[in-house]
C-alpha positions in Angstrom: -77.9 66.2 -7.8 -74.7 66.4 -5.6 -71.5 66.0 -7.5 -68.4 64.7 -5.6 -65.4 67.0 -5.6 -63.0 65.0 -7.8 -59.3 65.7 -7.5 -57.9 65.5 -11.1 -54.4 66.5 -10.2 -51.6 64.0 -10.9 -49.3 63.5 -7.8 -45.8 62.2 -7.6 -45.9 58.5 -6.6 -45.2 57.6 -3.0 -45.4 54.1 -1.7 -45.4 55.3 1.9 -48.6 57.3 1.3 -52.2 56.1 1.9 -53.4 59.3 0.3 -51.9 58.9 -3.1 -49.6 61.8 -2.0 -52.5 64.1 -2.3 -52.1 65.5 1.2 -48.5 66.6 0.6 -47.8 70.1 1.9 -51.2 70.3 3.7 -52.0 71.8 7.1 -53.9 69.4 9.2 -55.5 69.9 12.6 -55.9 66.9 14.9 -58.7 67.3 17.4 -59.3 64.9 20.4 -61.6 64.8 23.4 -58.7 63.4 25.4 -55.9 65.2 27.0 -53.5 62.9 25.3 -54.6 60.8 22.3 -53.4 57.2 22.1 -52.8 57.8 18.3 -50.1 60.4 18.9 -47.2 58.3 17.7 -49.1 56.9 14.7 -50.4 60.4 13.8 -46.9 61.8 13.7 -45.4 58.9 11.7 -48.2 58.7 9.1 -48.4 62.5 8.6 -44.7 62.7 8.3 -44.9 60.0 5.5 -47.6 62.1 3.9 -45.3 65.2 4.1 -48.0 67.2 6.1 -47.8 69.9 8.7 -50.0 69.3 11.7 -51.0 70.8 15.1 -53.1 69.2 17.8 -56.1 70.6 19.8 -56.4 68.2 22.7 -59.0 67.9 25.5 -61.5 69.6 23.2 -64.9 70.8 24.4 -67.5 72.8 22.5 -67.4 75.8 24.9 -63.6 76.3 24.6 -63.0 74.8 21.1 -62.7 78.0 19.1 -59.9 79.3 21.4 -58.0 76.0 21.1 -58.5 76.1 17.3 -56.9 79.6 17.0 -54.1 78.7 19.4 -53.4 75.6 17.3 -53.4 77.8 14.1 -50.6 79.8 15.7 -47.5 79.8 13.5 -49.0 77.7 10.7 -48.5 79.2 7.2 -52.1 79.6 6.1 -55.3 78.0 7.5 -55.9 74.3 8.1 -56.7 72.4 4.9 -58.0 69.3 6.7 -59.2 68.1 10.1 -58.9 64.7 11.8 -61.1 64.2 14.8 -60.1 61.4 17.3 -63.2 60.9 19.4 -62.4 58.2 22.0 -65.7 57.3 23.7 -64.4 54.2 25.5 -64.2 56.1 28.9 -67.5 58.0 28.6 -70.7 56.8 30.1 -72.8 59.8 31.2 -72.6 62.3 28.4 -74.6 62.9 25.3 -71.8 61.9 23.0 -73.7 62.5 19.7 -74.6 66.0 20.6 -71.0 66.7 21.8 -69.6 65.4 18.5 -72.1 67.4 16.5 -71.2 70.6 18.3 -67.5 70.1 17.6 -68.2 69.4 13.9 -70.4 72.4 13.7 -67.6 74.7 15.0 -65.1 73.1 12.6 -67.3 73.6 9.7 -67.9 77.2 10.6 -64.1 77.7 10.7 -63.6 76.0 7.3 -66.4 78.0 5.7 -64.7 81.2 6.8 -61.1 80.2 5.8 -61.1 77.6 3.0 -62.7 77.0 -0.4 -62.2 73.3 -0.1 -61.4 71.1 2.9 -62.1 67.6 4.3 -62.8 66.2 7.8 -62.3 62.6 8.9 -63.7 61.7 12.3 -62.3 58.6 14.1 -64.7 57.1 16.6 -63.2 54.7 19.1 -65.1 52.4 21.4 -64.3 49.2 23.3 -65.9 45.9 22.6 -67.2 45.9 26.2 -68.5 49.5 26.1 -72.0 50.1 27.5 -75.1 50.0 25.4 -75.3 53.8 25.8 -71.8 54.4 24.5 -72.4 52.0 21.5 -75.8 53.6 20.7 -74.3 57.1 20.9 -71.4 56.2 18.7 -73.8 54.6 16.2 -75.8 57.9 16.2 -72.6 59.8 15.5 -71.7 57.4 12.6 -75.2 58.0 11.1 -74.7 61.7 11.6 -71.4 61.7 9.6 -73.1 59.8 6.8 -75.9 62.3 6.7 -73.6 65.4 6.8 -71.5 64.1 4.0 -73.8 65.0 1.0 -74.9 68.2 2.7 -71.4 69.5 3.4 -70.3 68.5 -0.1 -72.5 71.3 -1.4 -70.1 73.6 0.5 -66.9 71.9 -0.8 -66.3 70.2 2.5 -65.8 66.4 2.5 -67.0 64.6 5.7 -66.0 61.0 6.2 -65.2 58.8 9.2 -63.6 55.7 10.7 -65.2 53.7 13.5 -63.1 51.1 15.4 -62.7 49.2 18.6 -59.6 48.3 20.6 -59.0 45.1 18.5 -57.7 47.3 15.7 -54.1 48.6 15.9 -53.5 52.3 15.8 -51.5 52.3 12.6 -54.4 50.7 10.7 -56.8 53.3 12.1 -54.6 56.2 11.1 -54.0 54.8 7.6 -57.7 54.5 7.1 -58.3 58.0 8.3 -55.6 59.4 6.0 -57.2 57.5 3.1 -60.6 59.0 3.9 -59.1 62.5 4.2 -57.4 62.3 0.8 -58.4 62.5 -2.9 -60.0 59.1 -2.4 -62.3 60.3 0.3 -63.4 63.1 -2.0 -65.0 60.4 -4.2 -66.7 58.6 -1.3 -68.3 61.6 0.4 -70.2 60.7 3.6 -68.8 57.2 4.1 -67.6 55.7 7.4 -65.2 52.7 7.4 -66.0 50.3 10.2 -63.1 48.4 11.6 -63.0 45.7 14.3 -65.6 43.4 15.8 -68.4 45.9 16.6 
């Protein structure tokens, strides 16, 4: 039986935190398939409220991702503790998005296996309400993949959760949900995906 990784630490109260202040002092990597993520401002604001350090690896692709990861690590003190993926599939029509997402997650897990004893990953999946059937089906496949990876990765002390949303949800809400799923609360859930919006 798989036991969730429960965080029993008592953290200082912070009313600005959606993580119960459990991410304070953490190193967080933000990964996006876009050259500039639409969540940039909200990411900075929320992670500043969480008292986190973060770097971005934008325009990510499986064949160049390891190089981007090591560049992002750069002057950070210690390895990344957590990863937030921002996979925006609203502009994609002709790619196998589920395979693409799996390859990125695989490389992230390999990095975390090598550098951390415990870590968490939250993957934000963004689509539009008028996205094609292909994009919607690929995003659903990736959601199910995250749910399946959750209990498997928990055996390796890695928590894998997600947030799926469309353009009807404001960026601040999406980021707050992602931070929640990345935190001590996400450790209890393990393999869950919060679905926001109309889809």
